[in-house]
FIKETOR-23896 format. One line per 4 residues: their letters; for each residue x, y, z of N, C-alpha, C, O. Coordinates in steps of 0.05 Angstrom, whole numbers, plus 5000, padded with zeros to 4 digits. Each point is the difference from the previous one (the first is absolute). Layout:
% residues N
A) X/Y/Z/X/Y/Z/X/Y/Z/X/Y/Z; ...
//
This chain:
% residues 321
XXXX) 2612/7988/7588/5004/5018/4977/5008/5026/4999/5000/5013/4979; 5006/4996/5044/5012/5027/5011/5027/5003/4986/5004/5022/4990; 5016/4956/5009/5024/5004/4984/5000/5002/4978/5019/5012/4989; 4959/4974/4994/5000/5008/4974/4991/5028/4991/5003/5002/4975
XXXX) 4987/5017/5035/4984/5023/4996/5019/5016/4987/4993/5014/4981; 5032/4986/5028/5023/5023/4995/5008/4988/4963/5002/5017/4983; 5002/4958/5012/5006/4999/4974/4977/4996/4984/5001/5003/4976; 4971/4988/5037/4975/5001/4981/4996/5030/4999/4979/5003/4988
XXXX) 5029/5015/5017/4989/5029/4998/5027/5014/4977/4995/5015/4982; 5028/4977/5023/5019/5004/4980/4991/4993/4974/5002/5017/4982; 4989/4961/5014/4997/4987/4978/4974/5016/4988/5002/5011/4978; 4975/4990/5034/4986/5016/4998/5004/5034/4984/4996/5009/4978
XXXX) 5011/4999/5042/5015/5036/4992/5019/4994/4975/4998/5017/4983; 5014/4968/5012/5017/4994/4979/4989/4999/4979/5007/5013/4980; 4971/4968/5020/4981/4998/4971/4981/5021/4999/4994/5005/4977; 4993/5010/5040/4985/5023/4994/5015/5024/4988/4991/5011/4980
XXXX) 5036/4997/5034/5011/5020/4995/5022/4996/4971/5005/5017/4983; 5003/4962/5016/5025/4991/4983/4988/4990/4970/5006/5013/4981; 4979/4966/5016/4997/4991/4979/4979/5028/4981/5006/5006/4977; 4978/5001/5033/4987/5018/4985/5018/5021/4981/4989/5008/4979
XXXX) 5038/5001/5027/5015/5015/4990/5017/4983/4983/5012/5011/4982; 4990/4966/5021/5018/4979/4986/4992/4977/4987/5011/4979/5005; 4964/5022/4971/4987/4984/4999/5018/4979/4977/4993/4978/4990; 5021/5030/5008/5029/4978/4980/5006/4981/5019/5007/4978/4993
XXXX) 4990/5030/5038/5006/4972/5016/4987/4980/5005/5009/4983/5015; 4962/5014/4971/4978/4980/4997/5012/4989/4973/4982/4987/4991; 5039/5012/4994/5004/4988/4974/5008/4973/5010/5008/4996/5022; 4989/4983/4957/4998/4975/5007/5025/4997/5010/5003/4987/5021
XXXX) 5022/5024/4966/5034/5001/5006/5004/5001/5032/5012/4982/5012; 4976/5040/5000/5002/5001/5024/4982/4979/5018/5011/4991/5019; 4964/5001/4977/4990/4988/5007/5005/4970/5002/4991/4984/5018; 5023/5011/4961/5020/4968/4996/5020/5004/5022/4999/4986/5020
XXXX) 5020/5034/4977/5021/5003/5020/4987/5006/5034/5016/4995/5018; 4960/5013/4989/4999/4999/5022/4990/4959/5009/5008/4984/5018; 4978/5013/4964/4988/4967/5008/5026/4983/5008/5006/4986/5019; 5008/5023/4956/5028/4983/5003/5020/4996/5025/5011/4980/5008
XXXX) 4989/5050/5002/5017/5007/5020/4984/4990/5026/5012/4987/5017; 4957/5018/4985/4987/4994/5023/4999/4968/5003/5002/4990/5023; 4995/4999/4961/5005/4963/4995/5026/4991/5011/5002/4981/5015; 5020/5033/4978/5030/4997/4995/5000/4999/5034/4999/4978/5012
XXXX) 5002/5042/4998/5005/5007/5027/4984/4980/5020/5011/4989/5019; 4970/5009/4975/4968/4980/5011/5018/4974/5003/5009/4991/5021; 4993/4998/4955/5003/4970/5000/5026/4997/5010/5004/4978/5008; 5020/5043/4994/5024/4991/5013/4999/4998/5033/5011/4984/5015
XXXX) 4974/5036/4992/4999/5008/5030/4979/4977/5015/5003/4994/5024; 4977/4995/4960/4981/4985/5016/5009/4974/5018/4994/4995/5023; 5027/4987/4957/5008/4974/5012/5014/5010/5035/4993/4992/5022; 5028/5026/4972/5007/5015/5028/4984/5005/5025/5007/4995/5023
XXXX) 4961/5020/4963/4985/5010/5023/4987/4977/5008/4995/5000/5024; 4997/4978/4964/4990/4971/5005/5019/4988/5017/4992/4989/5021; 5034/5012/4974/5022/4993/5015/5005/5000/5030/5006/4983/5016; 4988/5047/4985/4997/5015/5021/4978/5001/5024/5003/5004/5024
XXXX) 4976/4991/4959/4977/5002/5012/5000/4970/5021/4995/4997/5024; 5014/4983/4954/4999/4971/5010/5024/5002/5030/4996/4994/5023; 5023/5016/4967/5017/4994/5024/4995/5016/5028/5011/4993/5021; 4971/5029/4975/4994/5015/5020/4981/4987/5014/5000/5001/5024
XXXX) 4979/4981/4960/4980/4983/5014/5010/4976/5017/4988/4993/5020; 5036/4994/4971/5007/4985/5012/5015/5000/5025/5004/4983/5017; 5005/5045/4980/5007/5011/5029/4986/5006/5014/5010/5000/5022; 4961/5008/4977/4987/5013/5019/4985/4970/5004/4989/5000/5022
XXXX) 5008/4981/4968/4981/4972/5009/5014/4985/5014/4990/4990/5020; 5042/5004/4973/5012/4980/5016/5023/5011/5018/5005/4987/5020; 5009/5037/4974/5012/5007/5019/4984/5023/5031/4983/5018/5000; 5030/4973/5016/4983/5014/5024/5026/5018/5010/5024/4996/5004
XXXX) 4951/5036/4997/5019/5018/5003/5017/4994/5025/5023/5006/4996; 4973/4985/5024/5020/4996/5023/5026/4987/4988/5019/5001/5015; 4985/4986/4959/5024/4989/5002/5022/5029/4986/5024/5002/5001; 4959/5013/4990/5019/5024/4991/5007/5019/5021/5022/5010/5000
XXXX) 4958/4995/5023/5008/5012/5020/5022/4989/5018/5019/5012/5011; 4974/4960/4991/5024/4987/5014/5030/5007/4990/5016/5006/5018; 4991/4994/4955/5022/5005/4984/5012/5029/5002/5023/5003/4993; 4959/5021/5016/5012/5018/5002/5016/5007/5022/4991/5002/5023
XXXX) 5042/5002/4969/5016/5008/5017/4993/5018/5024/4977/5008/4998; 5035/4999/5023/4998/5021/5018/5015/5025/5000/4990/5020/5010; 5039/4980/4976/5006/5020/4999/4995/5018/4974/5003/4986/4980; 4991/5042/5014/4992/5017/4983/5013/4989/4968/4986/4991/4981
XXXX) 5039/5011/5019/5018/4996/4974/5000/4974/4984/5001/4997/4976; 4997/4988/5042/4995/4969/4990/4969/4994/4988/4994/4984/4982; 4983/5038/5039/4968/4995/4994/4995/5011/4968/4987/4992/4982; 5031/5029/5022/4994/5017/4973/5006/4980/4978/4983/4993/4984
XXXX) 5037/5001/5016/5023/4976/4978/4973/4978/4999/4993/4992/4978; 4998/5003/5036/4981/4978/5002/4976/5004/4991/4988/4982/4988; 5002/5041/5016/4975/5008/4989/5004/5010/4965/4982/5002/4983; 5041/5003/5013/5006/5006/4967/4993/4970/4987/4981/4995/4985
XXXX) 5040/4986/5026/5002/4980/4990/4975/4980/5000/5001/4979/4987; 4976/5029/5029/4973/4981/5011/4993/4997/4975/4993/4977/4996; 5005/5041/4980/4983/4997/4975/5011/4973/4984/4985/4984/4988; 5038/5014/5013/5022/4976/4987/4977/4975/5004/4989/4987/4983
XXXX) 5009/5011/5044/4989/4973/5013/4965/5002/4992/4987/4980/4993; 5004/5042/5010/4968/5002/5000/4994/5026/4984/4998/5022/5010; 5001/4973/4963/4996/5015/4975/4967/5015/5010/4983/4983/5004; 5012/5036/4999/4977/5006/4996/4998/5029/4994/5010/5019/5012
XXXX) 4974/4980/4963/4986/5023/4993/4997/5027/5013/4994/4995/5023; 5008/5030/4973/4986/5018/5016/4977/5001/5008/4993/5007/5023; 4991/4987/4958/4969/4993/5000/4994/4982/5032/4982/5004/5016; 5035/4980/4986/4996/4982/5024/5018/5006/5017/5005/4983/5017
XXXX) 5010/5042/4982/5016/5001/5022/4994/5012/5026/5007/4991/5022; 4977/5031/4973/4983/5017/5028/4990/4974/5020/5009/4997/5023; 4970/4982/4965/4987/4988/5015/5024/4985/5016/4997/4996/5024; 5027/4995/4964/5010/4983/5008/5020/5004/5024/5007/4985/5018
XXXX) 4999/5047/4973/5020/5012/5024/4981/5003/5022/5008/4993/5022; 4961/5019/4976/4989/5003/5023/4998/4984/5020/5002/5005/5024; 4992/4964/4959/4998/4972/5022/5029/5004/5012/5000/5004/5024; 5022/4995/4964/5020/4994/5015/5010/5024/5018/5017/4992/5015
XXXX) 4978/5033/4988/4998/5022/5015/4987/4988/5025/5010/4997/5022; 4961/4997/4968/4985/4988/5030/5018/4980/5020/5000/4998/5025; 5016/4987/4954/5013/4977/5010/5028/5006/5019/5013/4986/5017; 4991/5047/4970/5025/5005/5014/5022/5011/4989/5018/5010/5013
XXXX) 4981/4989/4953/5018/5012/4990/4999/5031/5008/4981/5014/5004; 5048/4992/4999/5007/5028/5003/4996/5019/4976/5002/4991/4978; 4990/5042/5026/4992/5008/4983/5018/5007/4973/4994/5003/4977; 5032/4996/5036/5019/5008/4977/5009/4978/4983/5010/5005/4978
XXXX) 4986/4969/5033/4995/4980/4987/4985/4991/4983/5007/4986/4981; 4964/5022/5024/4976/4998/4984/5002/5017/4969/4995/4991/4977; 5015/5039/5033/5007/5018/4978/5017/4991/4982/4994/5001/4976; 5035/4987/5033/5017/4989/4979/4988/4981/4983/5008/5000/4977
XXXX) 4967/4977/5034/4996/4980/4989/4983/5012/4975/5000/4997/4975; 4986/5019/5044/4975/5009/4973/5015/5015/4975/4987/5003/4979; 5038/5005/5024/5012/5017/4981/5014/4986/4982/4998/5004/4976; 5021/4976/5037/5014/4987/4991/4982/4967/4988/5005/4989/4979
XXXX) 4979/5004/5038/4983/4975/4986/4993/4995/4968/5004/4980/4987; 4984/5045/5005/4978/4997/4979/5035/5002/4978/4995/4992/4977; 5026/5015/5026/5018/5004/4977/5021/4973/5011/4999/4980/4986; 5013/5020/5030/5019/4983/5007/4994/4974/5002/5003/4991/5023
XXXX) 4986/4992/4957/4990/4978/4994/5007/4988/4982/5009/5014/4982; 4991/4961/5014/5010/4981/4967/4975/5008/4982/5001/5006/4977; 4979/4992/5037/4976/5012/4977/5009/5016/4980/5008/4994/4978; 4989/5035/5037/5011/5026/4993/5024/4995/4983/4998/5007/4977
XXXX) 5026/4981/5032/5025/5005/4986/4997/4984/4975/5011/5008/4980; 4975/4969/5018/5002/4983/4975/4981/5020/4986/5008/5007/4977; 4970/5004/5031/4984/5015/4982/5010/5028/4981/4992/5010/4979; 5028/4998/5039/5015/5024/4991/5019/4994/4988/5006/5013/4981
XXXX) 5011/4960/5027/5021/4994/4970/4985/4992/4984/5015/4996/4981; 4958/4996/5010/4990/4992/4978/4994/5017/4989/4990/4995/4978; 5012/5033/5029/4977/5025/4989/5026/5010/4985/5001/5005/4976; 5020/4997/5045/5029/5019/4988/5015/4977/4990/5018/4994/5016
XXXX) 4981/4991/4965/5024/4974/4998/5026/5019/4987/5024/4995/5004; 4968/5022/4982/5030/5016/4988/5010/5010/5018/5024/5003/4998; 4963/5007/5028/5017/5021/5020/4989/4980/5029/4983/5006/5017; 5031/4975/4982/4998/4986/5026/5008/5016/5028/4989/4998/5023
XXXX) 5032/5019/4968/5013/5015/5022/4972/5016/5019/5003/5003/5024; 4970/5007/4960/4982/5013/5010/4989/4977/5019/4995/5007/5023; 5001/4971/4972/4990/4975/5025/5019/5005/5026/4992/5003/5023; 5033/4997/4969/5017/5000/5020/4999/5026/5017/5003/4996/5025
XXXX) 4995/5025/4967/4994/5029/5010/4975/5001/5011/4996/5012/5021; 4984/4976/4967/4972/5011/5013/5006/4976/5031/4991/5008/5022; 5023/4970/4977/4993/4990/5024/5019/5014/5024/4992/5003/5023; 5033/5003/4966/5013/5008/5020/4995/5030/5010/5005/5007/5023
XXXX) 4982/5013/4955/4984/5024/5016/4977/4990/5016/4999/5009/5023; 4984/4975/4970/4978/4996/5022/5015/4994/5031/4994/5010/5022; 5023/4973/4971/5008/4984/5031/5019/5023/5010/5004/4997/5024; 5009/5025/4966/5011/5023/5014/4982/5022/5011/5006/5015/5019
XXXX) 4972/4984/4969/4985/5026/5006/4978/4985/5019/4988/5014/5016; 5009/4963/4983/4981/4989/5021/5013/5001/5024/4987/5004/5021; 5046/4990/4981/5018/4994/5023/4999/5026/5008/4990/5002/5022; 5017/5021/4967/5002/5026/5009/4977/5017/5015/5003/5017/5017
XXXX) 4972/4973/4969/4972/5009/5008/4996/4982/5026/4990/5013/5019; 5016/4961/4987/4998/4989/5020/5023/5011/5029/4990/5000/5022; 5029/5005/4975/5019/5016/5013/4994/5021/5007/5003/5007/5023; 4987/5007/4959/4987/5032/5008/4983/4998/5018/5004/5010/5022
XXXX) 4972/4972/4971/4981/4998/5021/4998/4990/5022/4983/5005/5017; 5041/4973/4988/5010/4991/5032/5008/5025/5011/4988/5006/5021; 5033/5013/4969/5014/5019/5013/4971/5019/5012/4996/5006/5023; 4988/5000/4956/4984/5022/4998/4970/4997/5016/4989/5017/5014
XXXX) 5006/4962/4979/4964/4994/5012/5002/4981/5020/5007/4977/4995; 4986/5034/5040/5002/4985/5020/4966/4989/5006/4995/4979/5010; 4987/5039/4981/4974/4988/5009/4985/4990/4979/5006/5009/4978; 4969/4967/5024/4993/4988/4981/4987/5018/4981/4986/5017/5010
XXXX) 5015/4982/4963/4981/5018/4982/4983/4982/4990/4991/5006/4978; 4999/4968/5035/4975/4994/4992/4975/5005/5002/4997/5000/5025; 4984/5005/4968/4977/5003/4998/4989/4981/5020/5008/4976/5001; 4969/5037/5022/4993/4987/5020/4980/4981/4993/4995/4978/5012
XXXX) 4989/5034/4963/4976/4988/4993/5009/4968/4984/4981/4984/4997; 5039/5010/4997/5013/4978/4993/4983/4977/4999/4986/5002/5021; 5007/4974/4965/4989/4983/5009/5018/4978/4985/5015/5005/4981; 4981/4970/5030/5014/4982/4988/4989/4994/4970/4976/5005/4997
XXXX) 5039/4986/4979/4995/4997/4977/4978/4981/4999/5000/4980/5014; 4977/5028/4967/4971/4984/4992/5012/4976/4985/4993/4977/5002; 5025/5031/4986/5003/4968/4984/5015/4980/5015/5003/4978/4988; 5007/5025/5037/5002/4982/5019/4978/4977/5008/5003/4975/5001
XXXX) 4972/5044/5004/4973/4982/5006/4994/4986/4970/4991/4977/4998; 5015/5039/4981/4987/4987/4977/5018/4979/4990/4992/4983/4984; 5034/5018/5028/5016/4982/4990/4996/4969/5018/5007/4979/4990; 4983/5024/5035/4996/4984/5018/4975/4982/4993/5000/4976/4999
XXXX) 4973/5045/4997/4980/4993/4990/4998/4982/4972/4980/4987/4993; 5043/5017/4995/4998/4982/4967/4989/4979/5007/5005/4988/5021; 4973/5003/4954/5002/4966/5003/5011/4987/4980/5000/5009/4976; 5012/4969/5031/5013/4981/4982/5023/4996/5000/5012/4986/4984
XXXX) 5005/5033/5045/5024/4992/5010/5017/5022/4989/4988/5017/4987; 5040/4984/5016/5018/5013/4995/5010/5006/4971/5012/5020/4995; 4981/4961/4986/5003/4997/4972/4985/5020/4991/5008/5021/4990; 4964/4970/5015/4984/5022/4990/5000/5034/5009/4993/5020/4988
XXXX) 5017/4976/5037/4999/5032/5001/5028/5013/4991/5003/5024/5002; 5018/4958/4987/5024/5009/4985/4990/5009/4974/5012/5018/4989; 4965/4970/4997/4991/5004/4973/4977/5025/5002/4997/5017/4983; 4988/4982/5039/4984/5025/5006/5017/5027/5007/4992/5023/4995
XXXX) 5031/4971/5017/5016/5031/4997/5012/5003/4982/4996/5023/4993; 5019/4965/4991/5010/4999/4977/4986/5020/4982/5008/5023/4995; 4970/4964/4997/4984/5015/4983/4979/5021/5008/4982/5006/4985; 5022/5004/5040/4996/5023/5012/5025/5020/4995/4997/5024/4996
XXXX) 5026/4962/5006/5014/5024/5010/5006/5007/4961/5004/5022/4991; 4994/4955/4996/5009/5008/4975/4983/5019/4976/5006/5016/4982; 4967/4972/5034/4986/5017/4988/5000/5040/5013/4991/5020/4988; 5016/4979/5030/5001/5023/5015/5022/5014/4992/4999/5025/4997
XXXX) 5025/4960/4998/5018/5016/4986/4999/5003/4968/5008/5021/4989; 4980/4957/4998/5000/5006/4971/4979/5022/4987/4996/5002/4976; 4991/5016/5046/4987/5016/4994/5020/5028/4993/4999/5017/4983; 5018/4979/5039/5018/5027/5000/5024/4989/4972/5016/5016/4989
XXXX) 4981/4965/5006/5028/4995/4982/4988/5008/4967/5010/5008/4980; 4959/4984/5029/4982/5008/4969/4996/5040/4992/4997/5015/4981; 5004/4986/5047/4993/5035/5000/5035/5009/4992/5006/5017/4983; 5011/4970/5032/5033/5010/4995/4998/4994/4967/5003/5019/4985
XXXX) 4991/4958/5005/5011/4996/4971/4988/5020/4980/5011/5010/4980; 4962/4995/5029/4986/5007/4976/5013/5040/5009/5001/5011/4978; 5004/5001/5036/5009/5026/5011/5031/4995/4986/5006/5016/4983; 5013/4965/5023/5025/4995/4980/4994/5003/4970/5010/5016/4985
XXXX) 4973/4967/5011/4998/4996/4968/4990/5027/4986/5007/5003/4977; 4979/5015/5035/4989/5020/4992/5016/5020/4996/4997/5016/4981; 5031/4988/5043/5009/5015/5001/5024/4996/4971/5008/5015/4982; 4996/4962/5024/5014/4990/4974/4996/5007/4975/5014/5015/4985
XXXX) 4963/4975/5009/4993/5003/4974/4982/5027/4988/4997/5003/4976; 4994/5014/5043/4981/5025/4998/5017/5028/5006/4999/5021/4989; 5020/4968/5038/5016/5024/4994/5021/5010/4986/5019/4986/4992; 4980/5040/5005/5031/5005/4973/5021/4988/5014/5004/5002/5024
XXXX) 5009/4986/4961/5026/4990/5004/5021/5021/5009/5016/4995/5018; 4984/5027/4969/5021/5026/5010/4988/5001/5021/5014/4989/5016; 4965/5018/4995/4993/5010/5028/5016/4980/5022/5016/5005/5018; 4974/4975/4975/5015/4981/5025/5029/5000/4996/5014/4997/5020
XXXX) 4999/5007/4954/5027/5000/5000/5008/5024/5013/5019/4998/5016; 4972/5024/4981/5002/5025/5017/5003/4995/5029/5019/5004/5014; 4957/4987/4993/4996/4989/5033/5032/4987/5005/5017/5009/5016; 4987/4971/4968/5023/4983/5002/5024/5012/5003/5014/4995/5019
XXXX) 4994/5025/4961/5029/5019/5004/4996/5011/5029/5022/5005/5011; 4958/5000/5002/5003/5016/5024/4997/4983/5026/4979/4992/5010; 5051/5004/4998/5001/4981/5025/4989/5006/5017/4994/4979/5013; 4996/5044/4999/4978/5010/5023/4973/4982/4987/4993/4978/5008
XXXX) 4997/5037/4972/4977/4991/4985/4994/4976/4999/4978/4992/5006; 5041/4994/4986/4995/4965/4995/4997/4985/5025/4985/4982/5003; 5030/5028/5014/4997/4976/5028/4975/5006/5007/4984/4981/5003; 5005/5054/5001/4972/5004/5009/4979/4988/4984/4981/4989/5009
XXXX) 5023/5014/4968/4985/4988/4980/4992/4971/5008/4976/4995/5001; 5042/4986/5005/5000/4974/4993/4990/4995/5033/4984/4981/5000; 5020/5027/5021/4998/5002/5028/4972/5005/4998/4987/4982/5012; 5002/5032/4980/4973/5011/5004/4981/4982/4983/4977/4995/5007
XXXX) 5034/4995/4972/4985/4972/4980/5003/4977/5024/4979/4988/5005; 5036/5008/5004/5008/4980/5018/4974/4999/5026/4988/4979/5006; 5010/5043/5004/4982/5009/5015/4968/4998/4987/4982/4988/5012; 5015/5022/4966/4971/4999/4991/4986/4972/4991/4977/4992/5003
XXXX) 5047/4995/4984/4993/4975/4991/4991/4973/5016/4984/4982/4995; 5037/5026/5028/4996/4980/5022/4997/4963/4985/4980/4986/5001; 5043/5010/4990/5009/4978/4990/5003/4984/5021/5000/5011/5022; 5002/4961/4975/5007/4976/5014/5030/4998/5000/5006/5006/4977
XXXX) 5015/4989/5034/5023/5007/4996/5010/4970/4986/5024/4998/4994; 4962/4983/5002/5007/4978/4977/5000/5010/4970/5016/4996/4983; 4960/5019/5017/5000/5018/4971/5010/5024/4988/5004/5007/4977; 5001/5008/5050/5013/5027/4989/5016/5005/4983/4998/5020/4985
XXXX) 5023/4958/5013/5033/5001/4986/4987/4999/4973/5013/5016/4986; 4969/4974/4999/4990/4994/4981/4990/5029/4987/5002/5004/4976; 4990/5011/5040/4985/5026/4995/5028/5017/4997/5002/5015/4981; 5017/4983/5036/5024/5014/5002/5013/4999/4974/5007/5020/4987
XXXX) 4996/4952/5004/5016/5000/4975/4989/5018/4987/5013/5021/4996; 4966/4976/4996/4986/5017/4973/5013/5027/5006/4989/5017/4986; 5022/4990/5025/5007/5036/5001/5034/4993/4999/5015/5018/5006; 4994/4961/4987/5031/4998/5004/5010/5014/4983/5023/5007/5006
XXXX) 4970/5000/4976/5020/5013/4971/4993/5033/5003/5013/5019/4990; 4961/4983/5028/4998/5034/5003/5009/5011/5021/5009/5023/4998; 4990/4961/5028/5009/5010/5028/5030/4993/5007/5013/4982/4989; 4994/5032/5027/5025/4990/5013/5001/4977/5012/4978/4997/5010
XXXX) 5040/4980/4998/4994/4981/5008/4998/5005/5036/4989/4983/5014; 5020/5039/4996/4994/5011/5034/4972/5004/5001/4989/4993/5021; 4994/5017/4957/4977/5005/5001/4988/4974/5007/4988/4994/5021; 5016/4993/4961/4985/4969/4996/5001/4989/5028/4979/4993/5010
XXXX) 5049/5005/5005/5004/4995/5021/4978/5007/5024/4989/4985/5017; 5008/5037/4979/4987/5020/5022/4973/4987/4999/4988/4994/5021; 5000/4999/4949/4969/4994/4994/5004/4974/5022/4990/4998/5023; 5027/4983/4963/4996/4974/5013/5003/4997/5032/4983/4985/5011
XXXX) 5034/5026/5005/5002/5008/5027/4983/5014/5018/4998/4994/5023; 4990/5025/4967/4983/5016/5010/4964/4985/4998/4984/4996/5019; 5012/4997/4956/4973/4990/4997/4989/4977/5021/4977/5000/5011; 5049/4977/4993/4984/4981/5020/5005/5014/5029/4989/4990/5020
XXXX) 5028/5034/4983/4994/5010/5032/4981/5022/5003/4988/5007/5020; 5012/5001/4960/4978/5026/5011/4988/5003/4972/5014/5007/4980; 4958/4987/5017/4986/5007/4977/4969/5006/5009/4993/4997/5023; 4990/5010/4957/4970/5012/5011/4994/4982/5023/5002/5009/5023
XXXX) 4990/4960/4972/4983/4982/5010/5020/5000/5030/4991/5009/5021; 5031/4982/4977/5015/4995/5018/5003/5025/5022/5003/4995/5023; 4996/5027/4970/5004/5019/5011/4972/5009/5022/5000/5016/5019; 4977/4967/4969/4970/5004/5011/5006/4977/5018/5002/5008/5024
XXXX) 5002/4970/4974/5014/4974/5023/5011/5014/5022/4994/5004/5023; 5023/5002/4964/5022/5017/5024/4986/5017/5020/4998/4996/5024; 4991/5026/4961/4972/5018/5023/4989/4989/5014/5000/5010/5023; 4984/4963/4974/4988/4982/5008/5016/4981/5027/4986/4992/5018
XXXX) 5036/5004/4982/5013/4981/5019/5014/5026/5015/4997/4997/5024; 5017/5027/4970/5014/5011/5018/4990/5028/5001/4987/5007/4980; 5017/5014/5046/4984/5030/4997/5014/5016/4980/5024/4995/4996; 4964/5023/4993/5003/5015/4986/5022/5014/5004/5013/5002/4979
XXXX) 4997/5008/5039/5022/5013/5006/5035/4980/4992/5023/5006/4993; 4967/4975/5012/5026/4973/4993/5003/4997/4970/5021/4998/4987; 4949/5004/5003/4998/4986/4968/5015/5015/4983/5015/4991/4983; 4978/5040/5022/5012/5017/4985/5033/5005/5002/5015/5002/4981
XXXX) 4994/5000/5052/5025/4992/4995/5016/4982/4995/5024/5004/4998; 4961/4966/4999/5002/4978/4984/5008/5008/4966/5018/4994/4985; 4959/5022/5013/5003/4998/4965/5026/5031/4987/5007/5007/4977; 5000/5004/5051/5016/5021/4994/5022/4984/4991/5011/5002/4978
XXXX) 4997/4979/5042/5023/4984/5001/5004/4981/4971/5019/4997/4985; 4959/4994/5014/5004/4978/4973/5000/5018/4976/5015/4993/4981; 4971/5032/5015/5012/5016/4973/5023/5009/4996/5012/5001/4979; 4998/5008/5051/5033/5017/4998/5018/4977/5001/5022/5004/4990
XXXX) 4972/4969/5022/5017/4984/4990/5010/4985/4978/5023/4998/4991; 4952/4990/5000/4997/4994/4969/5008/5024/4984/5019/4996/4986; 4969/5029/5012/5016/5017/4981/5033/5007/5001/5014/5001/4980; 4993/5002/5042/5035/5001/5006/5006/4980/4985/5007/5002/4977
XXXX) 4991/4977/5035/5013/4972/5002/4998/4994/4974/5021/4990/4993; 4957/5010/4983/5000/4996/4978/5014/5019/4982/4998/4994/4976; 5011/5020/5028/5018/5026/4986/5023/4985/5006/5010/4988/4981; 5004/5011/5046/5026/4991/5004/5004/4985/4988/5021/5002/4987
XXXX) 4957/4969/5009/5006/4974/4982/5005/5004/4976/5015/4988/4985; 4968/5032/5009/4995/4996/4967/5036/5012/4989/5008/4991/4978; 5008/5026/5038/5025/5005/5002/5009/4977/4981/5001/5002/4976; 5005/4975/5039/5012/4973/4994/4988/4989/4976/5013/4982/4990
X) 4963/5025/4998/4982/4979/4986/5016/5005/4974/4993/4988/4979
//
């Protein structure tokens, strides 16, 4: 429940401080707009969240970790490229990425390849590509740019990790993922295990999606459009606002494009790209999981690399959008 604390506190504070000063926001027109926006975003995103949860569960149950480990090339550059493309074969949402990578590292996956997979896997996969293309039907270039930038950021950070980190940053207290024991002990065979894991992941990701839809619908419905336009007119402000929003919302990568598309006519395309690339790589819930996997010093180093690379990369890519 801890990852839900920041958005929940944000909602409570906004309600206490803002609404008494603007009673007109409780008019039926604003409420109707809020409900319409909320239901629209939610219904568009849910099928992709369900599909992502199902594919993740099929991977967990039917594909042994040893198969992935055996495929990793020995040389660093091919290994980094392999890590970037691994999400195409094994689409896993960022919610299930850390447990999977933890198992793979126990089986011999190098650190730099694991980091590349953590960063690229939730974005560079067919489910997320399809969701992004659906959300930005009129601007398909954003879907292509999202895949390309995520690939480039993950590869660059993987190369930096390979060059600069020589000692293992894993916490000594890390144990095998308890989900493995749960999976082995599930009664009814693998098919039942698939349904159990799919439902678990769907409801785990769904709560973040609902919080994200609530916040986004509230911003779109109740926040003064002139204020949003003012933020969007400032390049630095729009990028920082959207990247901060991505961190706080902690949306699943299969649904964040639908939230980003609601800002399409208010913010520059580059800031929406930063939102969609940073969120799956570094959000509130994911940062907590990374801190549980890696030592604090390395985790903070990784956070800095992710933020810097996404910010600079999205600015550069936006010049061609």
